C-alpha positions in Angstrom: -24.4 -22.8 -6.3 -24.6 -19.3 -4.9 -22.4 -16.6 -6.5 -19.9 -15.0 -4.2 -18.0 -11.7 -4.9 -15.1 -10.6 -2.8 -14.4 -6.8 -2.7 -10.9 -6.2 -1.3 -9.7 -2.6 -0.9 -6.0 -2.7 -1.6 -5.6 1.0 -2.5 -2.7 1.5 0.0 -1.3 -2.0 -0.5 2.3 -1.2 -1.2 2.8 1.0 1.9 0.7 -1.5 4.0 3.2 -4.2 3.0 6.1 -1.9 4.0 4.4 -1.3 7.4 4.3 -5.0 8.1 8.1 -5.1 7.5 8.8 -1.8 9.3 6.4 -1.1 12.1 8.1 2.3 12.7 6.1 3.6 9.7 2.8 3.0 11.5 1.1 6.2 12.6 3.5 8.4 10.6 2.9 9.9 7.2 4.7 7.6 4.8 4.6 6.5 1.1 6.2 4.2 -1.4 7.7 6.5 -4.0 9.7 6.3 -7.2 13.3 7.2 -6.1 13.4 8.9 -2.6 17.2 9.4 -2.7 16.9 11.5 -5.9 13.6 13.0 -4.8 12.1 12.2 -8.2 9.2 10.1 -9.4 5.6 9.7 -8.2 3.8 8.4 -5.2 3.0 4.7 -5.8 1.0 4.3 -2.5 0.5 6.6 0.5 -0.8 5.6 3.9 -3.8 7.2 5.5 -1.6 9.4 7.7 -0.1 11.0 4.5 -3.5 11.2 2.8 -4.7 13.5 5.6 -2.3 16.1 4.1 -3.7 15.6 0.6 -1.0 13.1 -0.7 -2.5 10.9 -3.4 -1.4 7.9 -5.5 0.3 9.1 -8.8 1.1 12.5 -7.3 4.4 14.0 -8.3 6.8 13.5 -5.5 7.8 17.2 -5.3 4.2 18.2 -4.8 3.6 15.5 -2.2 6.6 16.6 -0.2 5.3 20.2 -0.4 2.0 19.0 1.2 3.7 16.8 3.7 7.4 17.7 4.2 8.0 15.2 7.0 6.6 12.2 5.0 8.8 9.1 5.2 9.6 7.8 1.7 10.2 4.1 1.0 11.6 2.7 -2.2 9.4 0.1 -4.0 10.1 -3.6 -3.4 7.9 -5.4 -6.0 9.1 -8.8 -4.8 7.7 -8.1 -1.3 4.4 -6.9 -2.9 4.1 -10.0 -5.0 4.7 -12.2 -2.0 2.1 -10.4 0.1 -0.4 -10.5 -2.8 0.0 -14.2 -3.0 -0.7 -14.4 0.8 -3.9 -12.4 0.3 -5.0 -14.6 -2.6 -4.4 -17.8 -0.6 -6.5 -16.3 2.3 -9.3 -15.5 -0.2 -9.1 -18.9 -1.7 -9.4 -20.4 1.9 -12.5 -18.2 2.5 -14.0 -19.4 -0.8 -13.5 -23.0 0.1 -15.2 -22.4 3.5 -18.1 -20.6 1.7 -18.5 -23.5 -0.8 -18.9 -26.0 2.1 -21.5 -23.9 4.0 
């Protein structure tokens, strides 16, 4: 049997999940961050619009907001990310089953 390796770039996964739930975030600098109300914590995931300003994963929130003051901050929802991760894994499993048949 032929070996198959899937490479899935999920670097902006958390904020991508949030954009599926809230399409208003699409096209605007946004990030999932520690505690946006207290303005503390770190960036857990930034979308590509925020990255254009230099915002990066694990960056201190204060520095990220200095680089991109209009960035929209979203609190983390790990239940949503777990649900979406399961969907991705099911999709990859389906692809694997198709590849095994071919």
